[in-house]
C-alpha positions as CSV (number, residue, x, y, z in Angstrom):
1,X,-98.7,22.0,13.1
2,X,-98.2,24.4,15.6
3,X,-96.0,24.3,18.5
4,X,-95.7,26.1,21.6
5,X,-93.2,29.1,21.5
6,X,-92.2,28.5,24.9
7,X,-90.9,25.2,24.2
8,X,-86.9,25.3,24.2
9,X,-85.4,25.2,20.8
10,X,-82.2,22.5,20.5
11,X,-78.8,23.1,20.8
12,X,-78.2,21.9,17.0
13,X,-81.1,24.5,15.9
14,X,-78.6,27.1,18.0
15,X,-75.5,26.3,16.0
16,X,-77.5,26.4,12.9
17,X,-78.5,30.2,13.8
18,X,-75.1,31.2,14.4
19,X,-73.4,29.6,11.5
20,X,-76.5,31.1,9.3
21,X,-75.4,34.5,11.0
22,X,-71.8,34.5,10.2
23,X,-72.7,32.7,6.6
24,X,-75.4,35.8,6.0
25,X,-73.1,38.3,7.5
26,X,-70.3,37.4,5.2
27,X,-73.0,37.4,2.1
28,X,-73.7,41.0,3.3
29,X,-70.3,42.2,3.5
30,X,-69.7,40.6,-0.1
31,X,-73.0,42.4,-1.6
32,X,-71.7,45.6,-0.4
33,X,-68.5,45.1,-1.8
34,X,-69.7,44.6,-5.4
35,X,-70.9,48.6,-5.0
36,X,-69.4,50.5,-8.5
37,X,-70.0,53.8,-9.5
38,X,-69.1,53.4,-13.2
39,X,-71.5,53.9,-15.9
40,X,-70.5,50.3,-17.6
41,X,-72.0,46.4,-16.6
42,X,-70.6,46.5,-13.3
43,X,-73.1,48.3,-12.2
44,X,-75.5,45.5,-12.5
45,X,-72.9,43.6,-9.6
46,X,-74.5,45.3,-6.6
47,X,-78.4,45.1,-7.7
48,X,-78.3,41.9,-8.6
49,X,-76.7,40.3,-5.4
50,X,-78.7,42.6,-3.5
51,X,-81.8,41.1,-4.9
52,X,-80.9,37.4,-4.7
53,X,-79.0,37.9,-1.1
54,X,-82.8,39.3,0.0
55,X,-84.5,36.3,-1.1
56,X,-82.1,34.2,0.8
57,X,-82.4,36.7,4.1
58,X,-86.3,36.1,3.6
59,X,-86.7,32.7,4.0
60,X,-83.7,31.5,5.5
61,X,-83.3,34.4,8.2
62,X,-87.1,35.2,8.5
63,X,-88.9,32.4,8.0
64,X,-86.5,29.4,9.2
65,X,-84.2,31.4,12.1
66,X,-86.5,34.1,13.3
67,X,-90.2,33.0,12.7
68,X,-89.2,28.7,13.1
69,X,-91.8,28.5,10.3
70,X,-90.3,25.4,8.4
71,X,-93.4,25.6,5.7
72,X,-90.8,27.1,3.0
73,X,-88.0,24.7,4.2
74,X,-87.0,23.6,0.3
75,X,-86.8,27.1,-1.3
76,X,-84.5,28.4,2.0
77,X,-82.6,25.5,0.7
78,X,-82.0,26.0,-2.6
79,X,-81.3,29.5,-2.2
80,X,-78.9,29.2,0.2
81,X,-77.2,26.4,-1.6
82,X,-76.8,28.2,-4.7
83,X,-76.2,31.6,-3.0
84,X,-72.3,31.7,-3.0
85,X,-72.3,30.6,-6.9
86,X,-75.1,33.3,-7.5
87,X,-72.4,35.7,-5.6
88,X,-69.1,34.4,-7.4
89,X,-71.3,35.1,-10.6
90,X,-71.6,38.5,-9.5
91,X,-68.1,38.7,-8.6
92,X,-66.8,38.3,-12.0
93,X,-69.7,41.1,-13.2
94,X,-68.3,43.6,-11.0
95,X,-65.1,42.8,-12.4
96,X,-65.8,43.3,-15.8
97,X,-66.3,46.7,-16.3
98,X,-63.8,48.9,-18.1
99,X,-62.5,49.9,-14.2
100,X,-61.1,46.6,-11.8
101,X,-61.3,46.7,-7.8
102,X,-58.5,47.9,-6.0
103,X,-56.5,44.8,-4.7
104,X,-57.8,45.6,-1.0
105,X,-61.3,45.3,-2.0
106,X,-60.8,41.7,-3.9
107,X,-59.3,40.2,-0.7
108,X,-62.2,41.3,1.3
109,X,-64.7,39.9,-1.0
110,X,-62.8,36.5,-1.5
111,X,-62.5,36.3,2.1
112,X,-66.4,36.9,2.5
113,X,-66.9,34.8,-0.5
114,X,-64.8,31.4,1.0
115,X,-67.2,32.0,3.9
116,X,-70.4,32.0,2.6
117,X,-69.2,28.8,0.2
118,X,-68.2,26.5,3.4
119,X,-71.2,27.4,5.6
120,X,-74.0,27.6,3.2
121,X,-72.5,23.9,2.3
122,X,-73.0,23.0,5.4
123,X,-76.2,24.7,7.0
124,X,-77.8,23.7,3.8
125,X,-76.9,20.3,4.0
126,X,-78.1,20.0,7.6
127,X,-81.6,21.6,6.6
128,X,-82.7,18.4,4.5
129,X,-84.8,15.5,6.0
130,X,-83.1,12.9,7.9
131,X,-80.5,15.2,8.9
132,X,-82.3,18.0,10.2
133,X,-84.2,15.9,13.1
134,X,-82.8,17.6,16.2
135,X,-82.7,21.3,14.4
136,X,-86.4,21.6,13.7
137,X,-87.5,20.7,17.4
138,X,-89.3,23.6,19.1
139,X,-90.3,25.1,15.6
140,X,-93.5,26.7,15.2
141,X,-94.3,25.2,11.9
142,X,-92.2,21.6,11.6
143,X,-91.4,20.8,8.2
144,X,-93.9,18.7,5.8
145,X,-93.0,15.9,4.5
146,X,-93.2,16.3,0.5
147,X,-95.7,13.9,-1.3
148,X,-96.6,14.6,-5.1
149,X,-98.8,12.8,-7.2
150,X,-99.8,13.0,-10.8
151,X,-98.6,15.7,-12.5
152,X,-97.1,17.4,-9.6
153,X,-94.9,14.1,-8.9
154,X,-93.9,14.8,-13.0
155,X,-93.4,18.6,-12.7
156,X,-91.2,17.5,-9.3
157,X,-89.0,15.2,-11.0
158,X,-88.2,17.8,-13.9
159,X,-87.5,20.6,-11.8
160,X,-85.2,18.1,-9.8
161,X,-83.7,17.0,-12.6
162,X,-82.8,20.9,-13.7
163,X,-81.5,21.3,-10.0
164,X,-79.0,18.7,-10.3
165,X,-78.2,19.7,-13.8
166,X,-77.2,23.3,-12.7
167,X,-75.9,22.1,-9.1
168,X,-73.3,20.1,-11.5
169,X,-72.3,22.6,-13.6
170,X,-71.6,25.0,-10.3
171,X,-69.5,22.1,-8.6
172,X,-67.8,21.9,-12.2
173,X,-66.7,25.9,-12.7
174,X,-65.9,25.5,-9.3
175,X,-63.7,22.7,-9.5
176,X,-61.9,23.7,-12.8
177,X,-61.3,27.2,-11.5
178,X,-59.6,26.0,-8.5
179,X,-58.8,22.2,-9.0
180,X,-58.8,20.6,-12.2
181,X,-59.3,21.6,-15.7
182,X,-60.4,19.4,-19.0
183,X,-58.4,20.6,-21.9
184,X,-58.8,19.2,-25.1
185,X,-54.7,19.8,-27.4
186,X,-55.8,22.5,-30.3
187,X,-52.8,21.8,-32.4
188,X,-50.3,19.6,-33.1
189,X,-47.4,21.9,-31.8
190,X,-46.3,19.0,-29.0
191,X,-47.0,15.8,-31.1
192,X,-45.6,13.0,-30.2
193,X,-46.8,14.0,-26.4
194,X,-50.0,15.2,-27.7
195,X,-52.3,14.7,-30.3
196,X,-54.7,17.1,-31.7
197,X,-58.0,16.5,-29.8
198,X,-56.1,14.7,-26.8
199,X,-58.3,15.8,-23.8
200,X,-56.1,15.8,-20.7
201,X,-57.2,17.1,-16.8
202,X,-55.1,19.9,-15.9
203,X,-54.0,20.3,-12.0
204,X,-54.3,23.8,-11.0
205,X,-54.5,23.7,-7.2
206,X,-50.8,23.9,-6.9
207,X,-50.0,26.2,-9.4
208,X,-51.3,28.9,-7.4
209,X,-55.2,29.4,-9.0
210,X,-57.2,33.1,-8.9
211,X,-60.5,34.5,-8.7
212,X,-61.7,35.3,-12.5
213,X,-60.2,39.0,-12.8
214,X,-58.0,39.3,-10.1
215,X,-55.1,38.7,-8.4
216,X,-56.3,37.2,-5.2
217,X,-56.5,33.2,-5.2
218,X,-55.0,30.3,-3.8
219,X,-50.7,30.1,-2.5
220,X,-48.5,28.1,-5.2
221,X,-47.0,25.2,-4.0
222,X,-45.3,23.5,-7.2
223,X,-41.7,24.3,-8.4
224,X,-41.4,23.9,-11.6
225,X,-38.4,22.4,-13.8
226,X,-37.0,21.9,-17.1
227,X,-39.2,19.4,-19.1
228,X,-42.2,20.1,-17.8
229,X,-45.2,20.4,-19.6
230,X,-47.4,23.4,-18.8
231,X,-50.7,24.8,-19.7
232,X,-50.0,28.9,-19.8
233,X,-51.9,31.6,-21.0
234,X,-51.1,33.0,-24.5
235,X,-49.1,36.0,-24.1
236,X,-49.2,36.3,-28.1
237,X,-52.2,38.6,-27.0
238,X,-52.7,41.5,-25.7
239,X,-54.2,41.0,-21.8
240,X,-55.8,44.3,-20.9
241,X,-58.9,44.4,-19.2
242,X,-61.2,44.1,-21.8
243,X,-59.6,41.0,-23.5
244,X,-59.3,39.8,-20.0
245,X,-63.2,40.3,-19.7
246,X,-63.5,38.3,-22.9
247,X,-61.2,35.8,-22.4
248,X,-62.5,34.4,-19.0
249,X,-66.2,35.0,-19.8
250,X,-65.4,32.6,-22.8
251,X,-63.4,30.3,-20.8
252,X,-66.3,29.9,-18.3
253,X,-68.5,28.6,-21.1
254,X,-66.2,26.7,-22.6
255,X,-65.4,25.0,-18.9
256,X,-69.1,25.4,-18.1
257,X,-70.1,23.4,-21.7
258,X,-67.4,20.4,-21.0
259,X,-65.0,22.2,-23.6
260,X,-67.6,22.2,-26.6
261,X,-68.7,25.5,-26.5
262,X,-65.3,28.0,-28.0
263,X,-66.2,31.5,-27.9
264,X,-62.6,32.8,-27.3
265,X,-62.0,34.6,-30.8
266,X,-59.5,36.9,-31.7
267,X,-60.8,40.5,-33.8
268,X,-60.4,38.4,-37.1
269,X,-63.1,36.1,-35.5
270,X,-60.5,33.5,-35.6
271,X,-60.3,31.4,-32.1
272,X,-57.5,32.2,-30.0
273,X,-54.9,30.0,-29.3
274,X,-55.7,30.7,-25.6
275,X,-54.0,28.9,-23.8
276,X,-51.6,27.0,-24.8
277,X,-49.8,23.8,-24.0
278,X,-45.8,23.8,-24.0
279,X,-42.8,22.4,-22.5
280,X,-40.4,24.4,-20.1
281,X,-37.2,24.8,-21.7
282,X,-35.3,27.7,-20.3
283,X,-35.3,28.5,-16.5
284,X,-34.6,31.5,-14.1
285,X,-30.7,32.7,-14.6
286,X,-30.2,31.1,-17.6
287,X,-29.3,32.6,-21.1
288,X,-30.2,30.5,-24.4
289,X,-29.4,30.4,-27.7
290,X,-30.7,27.7,-30.3
291,X,-28.7,26.7,-33.6
292,X,-29.0,23.7,-35.9
293,X,-32.0,22.1,-33.6
294,X,-29.4,22.2,-30.7
295,X,-30.5,24.6,-27.6
296,X,-27.5,25.6,-25.2
297,X,-27.5,27.7,-22.1
298,X,-24.9,29.7,-19.8
299,X,-25.1,31.1,-16.5
300,X,-23.8,33.8,-14.5
301,X,-21.4,31.3,-13.5
302,X,-19.9,30.1,-16.7
303,X,-20.1,32.4,-20.1
304,X,-19.5,29.3,-22.0
305,X,-22.9,28.0,-24.1
306,X,-23.5,24.1,-23.4
307,X,-26.2,22.1,-25.2
308,X,-29.0,21.3,-23.0
309,X,-28.8,17.6,-23.1
310,X,-32.8,16.9,-21.3
311,X,-34.3,19.5,-24.2
312,X,-32.6,17.1,-27.2
313,X,-35.1,14.1,-25.3
314,X,-38.2,16.2,-25.9
315,X,-37.4,18.2,-29.3
316,X,-39.0,16.5,-32.6
317,X,-37.3,17.3,-35.2
318,X,-37.8,14.4,-37.8
319,X,-41.9,13.2,-37.6
320,X,-41.0,10.6,-40.0
321,X,-39.1,8.5,-36.8
322,X,-42.1,9.0,-34.8
323,X,-43.3,6.0,-33.2
324,X,-45.2,4.1,-36.5
325,X,-48.6,3.5,-34.2
326,X,-48.5,7.6,-33.3
327,X,-47.6,8.5,-37.3
328,X,-50.9,7.3,-38.1
329,X,-52.8,10.5,-36.6
330,X,-50.5,13.0,-37.3
331,X,-51.6,15.3,-39.4
332,X,-49.3,17.9,-40.7
333,X,-45.3,16.8,-41.8
334,X,-43.4,19.5,-42.7
335,X,-41.2,17.7,-45.1
336,X,-40.4,14.0,-46.1
337,X,-36.9,12.0,-44.7
338,X,-35.3,13.0,-47.9
339,X,-36.1,16.7,-47.7
340,X,-34.8,16.5,-43.7
341,X,-31.7,15.1,-44.9
342,X,-31.6,17.9,-47.5
343,X,-32.1,20.2,-44.8
344,X,-29.3,18.9,-42.1
345,X,-26.9,18.5,-45.4
346,X,-27.6,22.5,-46.1
347,X,-26.6,23.0,-42.6
348,X,-23.4,20.9,-42.7
349,X,-22.3,23.2,-46.0
350,X,-23.2,26.2,-43.8
351,X,-21.4,25.3,-41.4
352,X,-18.2,24.4,-43.6
353,X,-18.7,27.2,-46.1
354,X,-15.0,29.3,-46.5
355,X,-15.6,32.8,-45.8
356,X,-11.4,33.5,-47.0
357,X,-12.6,32.1,-50.0
358,X,-15.8,33.7,-50.4
359,X,-14.4,36.7,-49.9
360,X,-11.8,36.0,-52.9
361,X,-14.7,34.9,-54.9
362,X,-16.8,38.6,-54.0
363,X,-13.9,40.9,-54.9
364,X,-13.6,38.5,-58.4
365,X,-16.8,38.5,-59.1
366,X,-17.3,42.5,-59.1
367,X,-13.9,42.7,-60.9
368,X,-15.6,40.6,-64.1
369,X,-18.7,42.0,-63.8
370,X,-17.2,45.6,-64.4
371,X,-15.2,44.6,-67.1
372,X,-18.2,43.1,-68.8
373,X,-20.3,46.5,-68.3
374,X,-21.5,48.7,-71.0
375,X,-22.5,51.7,-69.7
376,X,-25.4,53.7,-71.2
377,X,-25.5,57.6,-70.4
378,X,-29.2,57.8,-71.6
379,X,-29.9,54.6,-69.3
380,X,-29.8,57.1,-66.3
381,X,-28.3,56.6,-62.5
382,X,-28.3,53.4,-60.8
383,X,-30.2,53.4,-57.1
384,X,-31.3,50.1,-55.8
385,X,-32.7,49.1,-51.8
386,X,-35.0,46.0,-52.3
387,X,-32.8,43.5,-50.5
388,X,-35.3,41.0,-49.3
389,X,-33.8,37.2,-50.9
390,X,-37.2,36.7,-52.4
391,X,-37.7,40.2,-54.3
392,X,-34.1,40.6,-54.9
393,X,-33.6,37.0,-57.3
394,X,-37.3,37.4,-58.5
395,X,-36.0,40.7,-60.3
396,X,-32.9,39.5,-61.3
397,X,-33.1,39.7,-64.9
398,X,-34.4,43.3,-64.5
399,X,-32.1,44.3,-62.1
400,X,-29.1,42.7,-64.2
401,X,-30.1,45.4,-67.1
402,X,-29.9,47.8,-64.9
403,X,-26.8,47.1,-63.1
404,X,-25.1,46.6,-66.9
405,X,-26.0,49.7,-68.5
406,X,-26.6,52.6,-65.7
407,X,-24.5,54.6,-64.2
408,X,-23.1,53.8,-60.7
409,X,-24.1,49.8,-61.6
410,X,-21.0,48.4,-61.4
411,X,-20.1,50.2,-58.2
412,X,-23.0,49.4,-56.6
413,X,-22.5,45.9,-57.5
414,X,-19.0,45.6,-56.0
415,X,-20.1,47.4,-52.7
416,X,-23.5,45.0,-52.1
417,X,-20.9,42.0,-53.1
418,X,-18.1,43.4,-50.6
419,X,-19.9,45.0,-47.9
420,X,-19.3,42.1,-45.8
421,X,-15.7,41.7,-45.8
422,X,-14.5,44.5,-43.1
423,X,-16.9,42.4,-40.2
424,X,-15.5,39.3,-41.4
425,X,-13.8,38.3,-38.9
426,X,-15.6,40.1,-35.9
427,X,-16.2,37.6,-32.7
428,X,-20.0,36.4,-33.2
429,X,-22.3,34.1,-31.3
430,X,-23.3,30.7,-33.2
431,X,-26.3,32.4,-34.3
432,X,-25.2,35.3,-35.4
433,X,-22.3,33.6,-37.0
434,X,-24.8,31.1,-39.0
435,X,-26.7,33.7,-40.4
436,X,-24.1,35.7,-41.3
437,X,-22.4,32.8,-43.7
438,X,-26.2,32.7,-44.9
439,X,-25.9,36.7,-46.1
440,X,-22.7,36.0,-47.6
441,X,-23.5,32.4,-49.1
442,X,-26.8,34.4,-50.8
443,X,-24.4,37.3,-52.1
444,X,-21.9,34.6,-53.5
445,X,-24.8,33.0,-55.8
446,X,-26.2,36.2,-57.0
447,X,-22.7,38.0,-57.7
448,X,-22.4,34.2,-60.1
449,X,-25.3,34.8,-61.3
450,X,-24.8,38.6,-62.4
451,X,-21.6,37.3,-64.2
452,X,-23.1,34.8,-65.9
453,X,-25.8,36.9,-67.2
454,X,-23.0,39.8,-68.3
455,X,-21.3,37.0,-69.9
456,X,-24.6,36.0,-72.1
457,X,-25.4,39.6,-73.2
458,X,-21.7,40.2,-74.4
459,X,-22.5,37.1,-76.4
460,X,-25.6,38.6,-78.1
461,X,-27.5,35.6,-76.4
462,X,-31.2,36.2,-76.1
463,X,-32.8,37.1,-72.9
464,X,-35.2,34.3,-73.1
465,X,-32.5,31.6,-73.2
466,X,-30.4,32.7,-70.4
467,X,-32.0,30.8,-67.0
468,X,-32.1,27.7,-69.4
469,X,-28.2,27.2,-69.3
470,X,-26.7,24.7,-67.4
471,X,-24.2,27.1,-65.2
472,X,-27.7,29.3,-64.3
473,X,-30.1,26.3,-63.6
474,X,-27.3,25.2,-61.2
475,X,-27.0,28.6,-59.7
476,X,-31.1,28.7,-59.5
477,X,-31.2,25.3,-57.2
478,X,-28.5,26.5,-55.0
479,X,-30.6,29.9,-54.4
480,X,-33.5,27.9,-54.3
481,X,-32.4,25.4,-51.4
482,X,-31.1,28.9,-49.6
483,X,-34.3,30.4,-49.7
484,X,-36.4,27.2,-49.0
485,X,-34.3,26.5,-45.2
486,X,-34.1,31.0,-44.6
487,X,-37.4,31.4,-45.3
488,X,-39.2,28.2,-44.0
489,X,-37.0,26.3,-41.1
490,X,-34.5,29.6,-39.7
491,X,-36.7,30.4,-37.3
492,X,-37.8,27.1,-36.1
493,X,-34.8,25.5,-36.5
494,X,-32.9,28.3,-34.8
495,X,-33.3,30.9,-31.9
496,X,-31.1,34.2,-31.1
497,X,-29.0,34.4,-27.9
498,X,-32.0,35.0,-25.6
499,X,-32.3,37.6,-23.5
500,X,-30.0,39.4,-25.7
501,X,-27.0,40.9,-24.1
502,X,-27.3,45.0,-23.0
503,X,-25.8,47.5,-25.1
504,X,-22.3,46.9,-23.8
505,X,-22.5,43.1,-24.6
506,X,-22.9,42.1,-20.7
507,X,-25.1,38.9,-21.4
508,X,-28.8,39.3,-19.5
509,X,-30.6,36.2,-18.3
510,X,-34.2,35.0,-17.5
511,X,-35.1,36.6,-14.2
512,X,-36.5,35.2,-11.4
513,X,-40.3,33.1,-11.7
514,X,-39.7,33.4,-15.2
515,X,-39.5,31.0,-18.0
516,X,-38.9,30.2,-21.1
517,X,-41.0,27.4,-23.2
518,X,-41.1,25.7,-26.7
519,X,-43.6,23.3,-28.4
520,X,-42.5,19.8,-28.9
521,X,-43.1,19.6,-32.7
522,X,-40.5,22.2,-33.4
523,X,-41.4,22.9,-37.0
524,X,-45.0,23.0,-35.9
525,X,-44.8,25.3,-32.6
526,X,-45.8,28.9,-32.7
527,X,-44.8,29.1,-29.3
528,X,-42.3,32.0,-27.2
529,X,-39.6,32.1,-29.9
530,X,-42.1,33.4,-32.3
531,X,-44.5,36.8,-32.8
532,X,-47.6,36.1,-34.7
533,X,-46.4,39.0,-37.4
534,X,-43.7,39.0,-39.7
535,X,-41.1,41.7,-40.2
536,X,-38.2,42.1,-42.1
537,X,-35.0,41.6,-40.6
538,X,-31.2,41.8,-41.9
539,X,-29.4,38.3,-41.9
540,X,-26.1,39.8,-41.1
541,X,-26.7,43.2,-38.6
542,X,-22.8,44.1,-39.7
543,X,-23.5,43.8,-43.2
544,X,-24.5,47.4,-43.9
545,X,-26.1,45.8,-47.4
546,X,-27.4,42.6,-45.7
547,X,-29.7,40.0,-47.9
548,X,-33.1,40.7,-45.5
549,X,-35.7,37.7,-45.0
550,X,-38.9,38.1,-43.1
551,X,-39.2,36.9,-39.7
552,X,-41.4,35.9,-37.2
553,X,-38.5,35.6,-34.5
554,X,-39.2,37.5,-31.3
555,X,-38.5,35.1,-28.1
556,X,-39.7,36.0,-24.9
557,X,-39.9,34.7,-21.4
558,X,-43.3,34.8,-18.7
559,X,-44.2,34.9,-15.6
560,X,-45.0,31.9,-13.7
561,X,-48.1,33.9,-13.2
562,X,-49.3,33.3,-16.3
563,X,-49.2,29.4,-15.9
564,X,-52.5,28.1,-15.5
565,X,-51.6,24.6,-14.7
566,X,-50.0,21.0,-15.7
567,X,-51.3,18.6,-17.9
568,X,-51.5,15.7,-15.5
569,X,-53.5,12.5,-16.7
570,X,-54.8,12.4,-20.3
571,X,-58.5,10.4,-20.4
572,X,-59.5,10.8,-24.3
573,X,-58.6,8.9,-26.6
574,X,-59.3,6.1,-24.6
575,X,-56.2,4.2,-26.3
576,X,-53.7,6.4,-25.2
577,X,-55.6,7.0,-21.5
578,X,-52.7,7.3,-18.6
579,X,-50.9,9.9,-16.8
580,X,-48.8,12.6,-18.7
């Protein structure tokens, strides 16, 4: 029913009108800031925002504000409710192209979006029946109550459920980006703190959450300390624009699907381990080193490395000692109790290894080998450069025959056995000293084996019988133990001085606002100690003919801006429900 245009509009309507003008002005500014002149997906942002903004202006500004026509008030309400969420999607699309946007554009876009987000909530809520009584006073067409029957009623209920579903999705989206995020533990790197498939709430609001693909967001309130469990972006993956767009898109889908759909894959099609959950173990201003499972640190105030007592509280080396109630849920045990003790015994042997005695052995083995050698001038000149431990012992029989018979073989053997001696008394840190001893241990075992082979050859023993001799079998057991430790445990059990000293030997420290993290389950955690790619490294850098091994050791720290949040509450499984 039409009412007189002369009837004065209510004070509540004038307030509603003012807020709507402010909201739509902010939306108009936001839409303009979506303009792109790049030939990529970012071109879609402006037209999409403009179309939606146009429909909203037609129903809200034209119909409700100017014409005071409440006939289509419910369409206006829904368009207004979804306006900030649709604009949020165009915000991401605008920044999903090859080129980003200037910081100043991001800042104004975020401010405009926030105004739309807040005012759209209040203006939409006040338009619903029961709350709009005073607002619609004096309108030309007062909104009529909706009454549906039959199929219309069924259709209305379906649409209402769909509306509620999408409203919930967008609410969860904003909630998880800025407040709390659901996170499912993907691996056993944090056993016993977390198990695979544990689901936790991650607090983000105090960690300075940012709008996707920008550096604009909420300020950071949290102060991080050693021992904090945190969720962080995986620094092992490339973080260029293309990968960031893919990551943001997949994470949005992951959140919207309540952690059920995972699309964040690497170049090989494998799911990325991103984000990660780890524990802060190194702080700004510290230099670290880890040896035999003990983490040490020092600062500018003291040049002495001291054990980090708190790290020992969380570091889990022996899963066999885990609480039996949790142990039954652990999938992977790196070794049993006997093997764990074997590792400890080996480390004790290495710590007590006598380098002076080894020096004497090295020269004596070289002397004995040279004495037993029979050079065959027709066999050629000896050359060899493969010092990888696995290859060195795998080719031991062929290598022996060449050294034994070829010109220069005995000389190379002596050089190889004694090349470490000149650096024996150098001052080294605890990690370098440990690896130096591992290098010498492997060389002495190799030397003993070559001398044994030389004796067998001189005595006329058939080659097929060499490795069955008790003396060689004992040496093979020694080298298998050595290789087992070096190739499988060394990079998990230890870490070089980090950050490494400068070229003049001066200590370097973790910079301000940066942190170092490790997993609690140290033998099953690819964390900030490691790379995802193996590289061949010398055990003893001071030895020009050092034994080598394949390592993934590449420690790094990360800036706190890559920290996503802090796990605060485990909500699944139900039998371990509680605060983290």
